[in-house]
N, C-alpha and C positions, 0 to 999 in steps of 0.2 A: 239325200245323202248329207247335205249340209246340216240339216236339223239333227240327224243322228249324231254327227260329229259334235255338235254343240251340246247335246245331252251328255255324252261321254265326258266332255271337257268339264262340265259343271260338277259331275260326280267326282272327278279326280282332282279338282282344284284344291281342296283342303290338304291333300297329300302332296301334291306337286309344289304348292307354295303356301305352306302353313304359317309363315312368320307373321303375316299381317291380316289379310282379308277375312280368313275364317276364325281368327283369334280375337282381334280387337274390334269392338263395335263402334267405339268413339275414339278414333285415332288421336285426336287432339288431347285426350286425357291420358294417353300412354306415354310414359317418360322416354321410352326408347325410340319414339318417332320425332323427337325434337330435332329440327334441321340444323341446329347449332352444334350438335354433338359430332365429335371426330371419331370415325371408326378406329377401333384399337384392338390389336391382336399382339400383345407384347411377348408371347411365348413363355418359356420356362427358364428361369435363372434363379436358383435358390440362394444366390449370393447378392442379388440386387436389392437395394433399399430404395424403393420407388416413392417419390413424392408427386402427388397430383395437386398442383397449386393454382395460383392466379392465372386466369385465362385458359385453363385446361379443363375441357369438358369432354369426357371420353365415353364412347359406347363400346363396352367390352363384348366382342363378338365370338371369342373362343376361350378355351381354358388357358389359365396363366398360373405361374408359380413364382413367388418372390421370397426373399428373406423377410422383408417387412413392407407394408404399404401404409402411407399416410396421405389423407385427403384433407386439404385445408385451404384457407384464404381464397375462397371462391371456387376451388376445384370441385369437380363433380364426376362421379363414376356411376354409369347406368348399365345394367345388364341388358343385352339384346335378347329379345324373346324369340327363341328358335322354334317355337310351336309345340304341338301336342306329342310328337314322337318321343318315346322314352329313350330312344337310342341316341338322341342329340342332346348333349348336356354341356353346360358351361360350369367348370370347376375352378374357383378361385382359391388358390392354396398359398398360405403365408403363415409365418410364425406369429405375426402380429399385424393387426389392422387397426389404425387409429383414424377416426373421423374427427378432425379438429374444427376450430372456429371457422364458420362460414364454409365448411366442407359439406358435401352431400353424397350420400350413398343410396342408390335406388335399385330395387328389383321389383318391377311392377308398381302399381299404385292402388289406392283404395277403389278408384273408379275403373281401373283397368288391370285386373288381376293377371299376374304372370302365368302363362300357360305352359311354358317349356319346363325343362329340368335345369335347376340351378343349385349349386352347392358351394358354400363357403366352408373351407376346410382349414382348421388351425392345427399346426403340427409342432413337434418339439418334445423334449424330455425335461423332467423336473430337475435333473442334475446338470442341465445346460444353463449356465448362469446368465447367458445373453437372451434367454427365451422367456417371454411372458405368456405366450399362447392365449392372447386376449384379443377381443374385439372391443375397442374402447370408444365410447361416444362422449365427447367432451363438451364444455360450454360453447354454445353457438352452433353446434353441429346438427345436421338433419339425417335421420335414418328412417327410410320408408321401404319396408319389405312386405310384399303382399302376394302370397301364393294363391292357388285356386280356391274358390269358394267350395268347401266340402263340409258335409255334416261332421261335427267333431265327435259326437257320441250319441248313442241311443240306448234303448233297452230291448231285451228279448220280448217277443210276443208269445213265445211258447218255449217250454223247457227244452234245453239241449241235453240229451241223456248221455251218461257215461258210456263209452264204448260204441257210440253211434247207434244205440238201440233206444227206441222210444220210451221204454220203461227201464232202461239201464241194463248193465251187464249182470251176470249171475255167476257165482262161484260157490261150490260146496266141497268141503274136504272132510271125509269121515274120520280122519285121524283123531284119536282121543274121543270118539263118539261111538256109542254101541249101536251099530246098524247092521248086524250080521244078516246075511242072506242076499236076496235080490233087492237092490235099490233102484227106484224108477223115478223118472221125471217126464211130465207131459208139458210140451213147450208150444206156445201159440205160434203158428206159422206166419202170422202177419206182423207180429211185434217182437218175437224172440223172447217173450216173457215166459217164465216158468209159472204155469197156471195150476199145476197139481203135482204133488210129490208124495212118496210113501216109501217105506222099507218093509220087507216081508221076510221073516225068519224061516226060510225054507230048509234050514238045517233041523229045526226043532219040531215043526208041526206041519202036517199035511193040510190042516185048516188054513194055514198061512198060504199055502200053494193055491187053494181054492179062492182065497181072498185076492190073490194076485191076478188070477184069471178074470175075476169079476171086475177088478180095477181096470185091466186092459180093455175089457169088453165095453166099458162105459166111456172110454176115450173117443171123442168124435173122429170121424174119418178126415184125413188131411192133416191131423195134428202130428207134430214131431214127437217121437218117443225115444228116450234114452234109458238104457239099463246097464247095470254093473253088478257083478258078483263081489261081495265083500266078505272076507273070511271064507266060511264054508256055506255054499248055497245049494248043493246038489242032493243032499241026503234025503230030504222029504219034498223035493221038487217034483210034483206029480204031473201026470199026462195032461190034465186040464190046463195047467199053466204053460207047459211046453207047447201045447197045441196053439194057444193064443200067441206065444212068442214066435212060433214058426209062421203064423199068419202074417206077422210083421215083416218076415223075410229072413229070419235066422235059420242058418244051417248048422250052427255049432251047438245049439242048446241041447240037442240029444246026446252030444258027446261030453257035456259038461261033467267033469269028474271032481273028486274030493279036493277041495281047496283050490281048484283051477281059477286063475284070474280070467275074467271075461268082461268085455266091453262091447256095447251095441248102440248104434244110432240108426233110426229108420223113420219112415212116414207111414202112419196107419193108412191102409188102403193102397199102398204102393210098395209091394215087397221088393221091387227092383231097386229101390233107393237105399236098401239096407247096407250098412257096413258093420263088420264086427271082427273081433279078434279074441281067440282063446289061447292061453298058454298052459301047457301041462305043469302041474305042481311038482316041484322038486323038494324044496324045504322052505322054511320061513325067511331065509336069507338070500338064497341064490336064484329063486324063481324070478323070472323076468316080469316086465310090465306089459299088460295088454292096453293098447292105446288106439282109439279110433276118433275120427272127426269128420264132419260133413258140413258143406257150405250151402247156405240157402239164400234165395233172393226174395226180397220184399220191396214194397213201394219206396222205402227209405234207403235201400241199398242192400248189401250183402251182410250176412252174419254167419258165425260158425258155432256149431255145437260140438264139444269135445268131451270124451269120457275116458277115464283110466281106471284100471283095476290091477292091484299089485300086492306083493308082500315086500315090506321094507323094514329093515332093522328088527326082524322077528315079529312084526305086526302087520295086520291086514289094513289095506287102505284103498278107497276109491274116491274119485273126484268127478264132478260135473262142472262144466263151464259153458257160458254162452257169451260170445263177444262179437261186436261189430267188426267187419273186415275193414282193414285200412283202405282208404279211398277218399271219397268226397261226401259231403253232407250239406244239405240245404237248411239254413236256419231262418227263422221268421222273426222280424224285427218290428218295433213299435212305429218307427218313422220311415219316411221315404228315403231310401239309401241309393238312389240312382246316381248320386255323385261319387259313390265308391266304385272303384274300377278293378278289374282283374289285375293281379299283381300287388294290390294294396295289402298291407298287413293290419290285422285287427287284434284286439285282446278282449277276451271274455273274462269278466270279473268273477272272482269266487263268490258263491252265494252260501258258503258254509263258514264254519268258524275259522278255518285256516286260509289266510290270504294266499298261500302258495298254490291254491287250486286255480288261480288265474292262469289262463292258457292263451297262447298266441297262435294265429293261423294266417295263412295266405289265402286271398280270394282267387278263385279260378272262374273262367267263363261259365255262364249259366244262362242258356237261352230260355229255359223254362221258368226262370225266376220272375216273380212279380216285382213291382217297385219296392216292396217291403221285404224282399228276400235276398240273401246272398248265399253262394256256395263256398264252403271252406275246403281246403285241401287237407284231409285227414279227419280224424274222429276225436271227440273230446275224451280225455282220460277221466274227467270228473263230471258229475251232473251239475249243470248250471240252471238254476230254477228260473222259470220264466212265466210265473202266474201271479195274478191278483188273488190272494187267498184270504178268506175271512175279511174281505173288503180292505186288505192291506196290500199295497203294491210292493211286492218283493221281487219284481222282475230284475234279473241281473243286468248290469251295464255292459255295453259293448263299445269300446273306444277305438278310434282310428289312429294308427301309428304312423302311417305313410303320408308324406306330403311331397309335392313336386319341388318345393324350395326347402333346402336343408342347410342347417348350421351343424357342423360336426367337429369333434376333436379326433385327431389321429393318435392311436395309442399303441403301446407295445403288446406283445403276446401274453405277457405275464407281469406281475408286480416286480418292482425293482427298487433299489435304493432305500430312501427314507419315507416311503409312501405307505407306511402302516401295513407292511406285508405280513405282520403277525395277525392281522385281522382280515386281510383281503388277499386272495391269490391271483387277482387280476390288476392291471394297471388302472389306477383311479385318477390319473393326471390328464384330465380332458381340457377342452377349450372353455372359454367363458366370455360372456357378453356383459359389459358393464356400462351403465348409463349414468352420467354425472349431472349434477345440478346445473341448470342454465342452458341445457340443450335447446335448440330452436324448435325442432319437431321430432317426435318419435312415435311411429305407429307400426305395429307388427301384426300380421295376420296370415294364416295359412302356411305356417312354417313348421318344419320338423327339426327338433333339437335332439341330437343323440351323441353319446360319449362326450358330453359337456359337463363342466363343473370339476372341482378338485377338492381333495381333503385338505384345503388351505382356506383359511378365513378370508372371505371377500371374493371368492372365485366360484361363481354359480352360473348355471345355464342362462338365466335371464335375471339381471340384477340392477334394480334401480337404487343407486347408492347416494343417500343424502340429497335426494333430488328436490326436496321441498314440495310445494304445491304444484301439481302437474295438470290441474284442470283450470277452469275459468279463474279461480282465485289466484292462480299463478300467472295469469295473463295469457293463457293458451286459448285461442279462439276455437281450435280443434283439440279438445281435451285428449290427453294421452291414453292410449289403450294397448293392450295385447289381447288378441282374439284368435281363437282356433289354432292354437299352438299344439303340437304333439311332442311332448317332452318325455323321452323314454330312454331307459338304460343309461342314466346319467349318474354322476359321481358326487353330487352335492346339491341337494334341493331341486326345486323346479323353478318357481318364481319367487325371488326375494324382494320384499318391499322394505327398504331400510331408510328411515328418516324421510319418507315419501308419503304424500297425501293426495287423495283424489284420483288415484289410478284405477282404471277399469281393467279387470282381468276376467275374461269371459270365454266360455266354451273352449277351455284349455284342458288337455289331458296330460296328467303327470303319472308316469308308470315306471315302476322298478327303479327307484332312485334312493340315494343315501341321505339320511337326515330329514328334518322337517321339510315337507314338500312346498306347500304354499306358505311362505314364511314371513311374518312381520317381526322385526328384529328388536328394536330398542324400547318398546313400550310407549312410543309417542305417535305411531303411525295412525292417522285418522282419515275418515271419509273415503276410504278405498272401497270399491265395490267388487266383490267376488261373486260372479253369477254364472251358474250352469257350468261349473268346472267339475271334472272327474279326476280323482286321485286314487291310485291303488298300488299295492305292493310297495309301501314306504318302509324302507329298511333302516337299520341303525347306521349312524355315521359317527365320526370321532370329534367333530368340531366343538360342540358344546356338551356339557354333562347331560343335558336333556335330550341330546341326539343318541346317546350311547345305549348299547345293550349291557347286560350284566357283566360280561367278561371285560368289555371296554371300560366300564365304570370302575371296576376294581383294579384294572391294570394301569390306567392312565392316572398317574399320581403326581405329575410335575406341577400341577396347579393347586395342590392342596398344601396345607401347613404341616410341616414336620412329617411324622410317620402315620398320619391319619389315613385310614383305609376307607374309601367312599362306600356308602351303603346304597346299593342299587335301588331299593324300594323308595328311599326318601330323597336321594340326591339325583337320581337319573330316571330311568323307566318312564319316559315321556314322549319319545319320538312320535310325531303325529303328522297326518296328511295336511291338516290345516292348523297352523300354529298362530293363534290370534293374540297378539301381545297388547292390544288395546281394544276395549269394547266398542268404541265408536266407529265401527266399520259395518258394512252391509254384506251379509252372507245369504244368498238366495239360490235355491234350485241346484245346490251342489251335491255331489256324492263323494263321500269318503269311504271307499270300498276295499279297505284292507291295509292295515298298518301293523307294525310290530307291537305298538302300544296303543296309541290313541287315534281316533278318527278326526274329530274337531275338538281342539283344546283351547279354551280361553285361559290365558295365563296372565298374571298381574305383576307389573313392575311397580313396586312401591314408589320408586323414583326412576326417572329415565336412566338407561344404562348405555354403556359404550360411547360412541361419538355424540349421542344425544344427551349425555349427562348434563343436568342443569337447565335443560330447555323447557321443563314443565315443573310445576310444584310437586312436592311430596304428596302421595296418595291420589293424585289426579286420575291415574288409570283405574285404581280400585273403586273410585266413586262416580265415574262417568256413566251415564245411561247407555244402554245397549243401542247400537245403531239399528239394525234389523236382522232378525233371524227367521227365515221363512222357507218352508218346503225343502229342507235339506235331508239327506239320507246318510246314515252311518251304519256300516255293517262289516263283518269279517275282520274285526280289529282284535288285537291280542289282549287288550285290557278293557278300555272304555270306548264306547261309541262317541258320546259327547261328554266332555269334561269341562266344568266351570269351577275351577278351584286352583289354589296354590299360586305361588309367585316364584321369582328367581332371586337368588342372592345378589344383592347390589353392592356388597362390600368385599374388599380383598380378604383373603384368609388370614386368620390370627390364631393364637393359641386357644382362645375361648370360642372361636368360630372358624374351625379349620377347613370347612368345605370350600371347594373351588368357586371362584367368581362365576356367577350365572348358573350355579347348581340349582336344582329344584329346591324351593324353600317355602316359607310361609307367605300366604296372601289371602285376603278375604275381600269378596266383592260385595259392595253395598251401594247400589246406584241411587244417586240423588240429583235433583235438578242443579245444573251448573257445577256438579261435582262438589257440592257444599252440603255438609251434614246438617247445617242449620235450615236448609231448604227442604221442601217435601221429597219424600222418597218417590222414585220413578221405577215401577216394576220392569224387570227385564223379561220380555215376552219371547218364549220359544214356541213358535207356531209351526204346525205341520211337520214336525220331525218324524221320520220313520227310522227306527233303530232295530236292527235284527242281527242275529247270529254274532253277537259280540261275546268274547270269551269270558269276560267277567261281568261287565255292567253295560246296559244299554245307555244309561246316562247317570252321571254323578254330578250334582251341583251343590255348592256350598256358598253361604253368604246371606245377603239380605233378601229383598223381594225378587224371586225368580219364579216365574209362572209359566206353566206349560198349557197349551190349548190345542186340541185336535191332533194329538200325537199318537204314535203307535210304537209299542215295545214288544218284540216278538222273538222268541227263541234265545233270549239272552240268559246268561247265568243269573243275573239280577236285572229286572227291567229298569227300575228307576229308584235311585237313592237321592233323597232331598235332605241335605244336612244344613244346619245353621251354625252351630258352634257347640263345643263340649260343655259350655256353661250357660250363660244367658244367651238369648238370641243375639247374633253378632251385631245386628242393626236394630235397635230397640223399636218394637212395634211391627217388625217385618215378619214375613212368613214365606215358605215355599208352597206353591200350589200346583195342582194338575187338574184340568177339567176336560171333559168330553173326549177322553182318550181311551185307547184300547190296549190291553195287556194279554198276550197269548203265550202260553208256556211251551206247547209242543205243536207246531204248525204242520201243514202238509209237506213242507220242505224238510225231508228227512236227511238230506245230505248224501255224501258219498263215502262208502266204507274205505276206499283206497286212501283218500287223503285225510281221513278223520283222525284227530288226536284221541278221541274217545268214541268208541262204537259199542252201543249197548242197547238193551231193550227199553223202549219207551214206556211211560206210565199210562198215558191216555189210550193208546192202542197197543196191542200186542205185536209190535213191529219194531225191528231194530232201527236205530237212527243215530246220528251223531249227537253228542251231548257236550256241554261245556265243563271245564274244570276236571271232574272225575265222575265215575259212574254213579256214585252215591251223593253227588252234590245236590243240596236242596234248592231247587229252582224257586225263585220268588218273582212275582210281578212287581208289586209295590213293596219296597224295603223301608219299613218304618224306623226312623233314626232321628235323634236330636229333636227338633221341632221348635216352634209350632209348624205343622204342615196341614194342608187340606187337600183331600182327593174328592172331587165332586163330579158326578155323572160319568163315571168311568166304568168300562165293561171289561170283565175278566173272563178269559176263555181257555179251556184245555189245560188246566192244572190238575195234577193227580198225585196224591200220595201213593207211593209204590213201595210199601214196606217189604214186599218180597224181593226187591232189589236194593233194600236199605236206602231208599231215596224218599225224603220227606219234603216234597214240594208243596207249595201253596200259592194261591193267588196273592195273599197278603202275608208277609212275614216280617221278621225283625232283623235288624243288622246284627250279624254274628260277631262274637269276640269283642263286644262293646264295653270298653272300660269307662265310658262317659255317662251319657244320660239319655232318657226318653221323657218327652213332655206329655203330661196328661191333656195338653191342648193339640195333640195330633188327632185330626178329625177326618172321618170318612162319611160321606153322605151320598145318597142316590146311586149306590153301587149296583151293578148288574152282574150276574154270574151265569155263564153258559158252558155246559159240559165241564164243570169244575167239581172235582171230588174232594178237594181240600181248600176251603175258603181261607182259612187262617191256620198257621202253625207257629207255636211259640218256640218249640225246641227245648232241649234240655241236655245237660252234660251227659256224655256217654253214648248218645245216639250217633250213628255215622253222619258225618257232616257237621256235627255239633260237639265234637270230641271233648274239647277243653272249655266249653262255654260256661264260665262261672264267674264272670267279671261283674262289676257293679251295674253296668247298663244292661247286661243279660238278665239280671235278677229283677230289674224294674221295668221290663217291657210293658207297654200300655198303649192302647189306641181307643179312641172314642167313636163308637158307632152312633152317630148323631141321630139318624132317623130309623135305625133298626134294619137297614137294608143288608147288613152283614148277618146279624144274629137273629133278627125278628123281634128284638127288644129295643125300642127307641131310647135314646139318651142313656145308653149303657157303655160300660168300658170292658174291654177284653184285656185280661191280665194273666200272668203265668199262674199255674195251679199251685205253685209253692210260695206265692207271694202273699204272705199273711199280713204284710203292712197295708195291702190294698184290698184284700178280699173281705167279705162279710158273710154272715150266716144266710143271707138271702141270695147269694150268688148261684148261678146256674152252671153246673159242671159241663164242660165240653171236653171229654177225655180224648177224642180224636184230634183235637187241637192242642192238647196239653195246656188247656186254658180254663178260666172261669169267666163268665159274663156277669158283671156286677153293676149295680146302680150305686149312686152316691155322688159326692162332690170331692174332687181331688185337686191336689196342688203338689208342688215340689218344694223341698227345702234345699237351699244352697248353703252348705256349711263349709266355712273356711277355718282350718285349724293350723296352728303354728306353735313351734317350740314345745314338743317335737312335731314333725310333720310325717312321721313314720308309723303312726298308730293305726290299728285296725279298729274301726268303729262298729259297734254292735247296736242295732236298733230293734226294739220289740214293741209291738202294739200291745197295750196293757190287757186287752181282752184275750190275747193269744200268747200268754207268757212262755209257752213251750216252743214257740216258732220265731226265734230271733233271725234277723238278716244281717249279715256282716258286709262291711264295705272297706276296701283297702285303699280306694282313691286311685285316680289314673296317673298322677304325676310322679315322675322320677324323684328319688330322694335328693333333696337339696337342703342342707341345714339352715340356709338363709332364706328359704322360701316357705310356702305353705302347702298344705294338702287340701283337697276338696272332696266333698261327699254330697251326692244328690239323690236322696231317697224320694220316692213318690209316696205321698201320704193322703189319707182321707181327712177331710175337714170335719170338725166337731168330734174328733177322736183324740185319745191320749196315747202318747208314746214315751218310752224311756230309752235314753242313749247311754251305753257303757263304752269304756275304752279298754284296750288290752294292756294298758300301762298307765303311768301317771298322766292325768288329764292335761290337755294342751294349755299352755299359759295364755294363748290368745285364741279366742273362739268367736266367730261372727256367724250369725244365722239369718238368712234371708228367705222369706216365703216368695216363691216365684211361680209363674205359669198357672195362675188360677183366674177364674172369672170374677168371683166376688169373695169376700172374706168374712165368713162367720167366725167361729172360734176354734182354735187349735191349741192344745196344751202339750208342752214337752216337759218332761222331768229329766234333768241332767244330773248325773252322779259325779260329784267332785269330792273324792275321799269320803269323809264322814258328813259332808255338807250336801245340801240339795239346792238346786236352782230351778225355779219354775219359769218356763218361757211361755209367753202368751202372745199369739199373733195379733191381738188387738192392741198390744203395746207398741210404742215407738222404739225401734232398735237403732 
């Protein structure tokens, strides 16, 4: 009897006394077992301004509310750990919490994670002048908060289908389609997938009736069969078809009359399962709707098949739908998720072009689940792709939102006051955590942040503010970190690194936030490590021009000069999940899984801005080598997956430069050793990038040496654009390169029709799919632009021209609407093509997707097929078919590409003309006098400036240049982008005089 009692006691012990024995394995490492702590239960007094000071070390044992709380001068506050029960929680509520010099705030420790439920809740309104709603960590302070060790995020191991069906939901509507007669669907009973379909015009033909009977006869037993009458189906519906339909269980088919609506669902071989409805026809407006539905059970749960047949608005209509029933669904995951618990909330990232396809779910108990499975409460509205397809990992991310330790802001039910209610209908005035320079120790892990941040500069969920070096270089023997944070539904950024260096941000989820999420601010922040973080659903905010959407950009004009109206494309349109304002930082294993504009954006501050102004030399950021970029993922972004380009405006607005301070502006990246252009170039290596389903571009990079290795670009509008400069290469001798990478135009991830911006027929397979931009957008893998560039050992898959859909896609294409230039030193070698129906497409004016393509760069498209792996002709050039400056009689025509393949030696001319700078230049190859090419130049008219023209020419050929007016008073001509220099003659017309230009001469 004693032994039996002892067994029962051991089983119940964790429940009866959960505070210590079952929770903490090393009690001496747990801050709440310190015997010097005084138990403290101060209660609730929202008027009290509490100071915990010298000689006061408190163990907070129950919830408390204050007006303000300050901990300083040796004061210490530690949360008691009440154990694993979700019903026992300590909530500390205050308008303001300050941890001052020599003050300490502890919830758990690194070695003894907090197991109970703890919440820090910051309350107040923006219109209360006495409220800051902040948690402030000042010099000399200690902040140690450590929740449970739980997996931050993982990836799907199998696709989660829309509607809870393994192969997705199905919907068909005959409205505006000609499917008169009997419409039929055969549906797989194990998956809910429509496996066969047809329509038979049983009004017109008895043969159609016999075909219908044969169709039903060939359906396997056990399969679900759905039928509907559309318009008139009875006139030639013969006995053979009626007999087969009656075998399915129908009793109404013999009574089917002229134009009667009729709907049926049954299972072949089980007539008792049949449900049907027939409605007598009255007229095309008042006849009712026949509606039936039936619920079926399979291994994954329940699904419903529904059929309608009706007359509406004078027209016939029938519909078929297959949907999963609301309930629970087991999802398969890549990693062990046993740390996730029932009641936790997770988010599934979008794996389509639209970030809004991210979905949240609560986890429910699942006895049958393995360590790699969880059960969600509900069904997915959208398909979430969970496969490695064509050797590219496009498995959607799954992030944990729930943590047992929480920092939260308390908010009103709706927007109020001056909180930008013209843009937001909800309260955006949350709490914020701010950490100042000189703190003693700060380490955060296992914490949930929600309703934090404000549309106020400096108020963010987690904010390291001008903290300087926070690693060993700053004297910290335990370098500062934030790990395993779940930051969601917040109102301004996720983690802000401002004037701070050496911070580790790891395994943190940032979801549904406003403005740049992981944010480096002033252009000086260096040596920070961002590793294995997940950011998704990054929305527009108001704080900076680069945070704003188009409406905000145009509307917010207080920061501009005079009546200047900001231009969204050039001043704003940049909000990004990772905003990296200095290249000397480490980004590894991160996922940017959906932003309004950009996934990962490297932006360049020509000089430090904000509070860091003057702390580094001019150009230091633009010229510093890249820290490390490895194994990052970018997808479902509204513009760019990866962007390395542009800067921010570092001067105040003036009449000549009216844009707002910190608006998007000019910047060029050219990395050199020690940020010194006199020292060797240091290529920026982009390794292992996976970029898919980005609305415009998988990656856009501009500047000096930027090289890609072992990357993947899939289902992007444009896979990769490598740009140098519109003139000479920005950094002399540099190039952009991509090696050992894969480009896929149309993958197996077809997306979801419900959430798709564009849903149209694919080109590779005759299957509808989501597409970027618009249905006729010409998909390209490698986008040839500027130069020099090199693509070596790259594989291109599944690109198809689809002229039947006005879509002219290609594995290799050229940058559209190009007013600038293309270099003859753009090289491709060792290219491979698999299932590619369009290797190259040059495009031309008038084609869909190329409508107004007639600018200087459009006319001079050229790429060098170094080894013949594109064309079959080594050392040849692909040029536009109308480019008579570059072609020759020996060129091979490629009409499907709108191109010629030509041999020869090529170069560019860089022509600067001034006084006037508005002329149209006409250039003609002397052997093709009837085919001149005109150039307008890319620069806006400025009487004090110049215009530039950059034709591509063949060496050892002669050309003549004409102007459409009086020749420029100043003219400079440079031969550029050539390998060696034989002879090139130019004849320039100046009124009645001629000037011969010879490239062998010194200019």
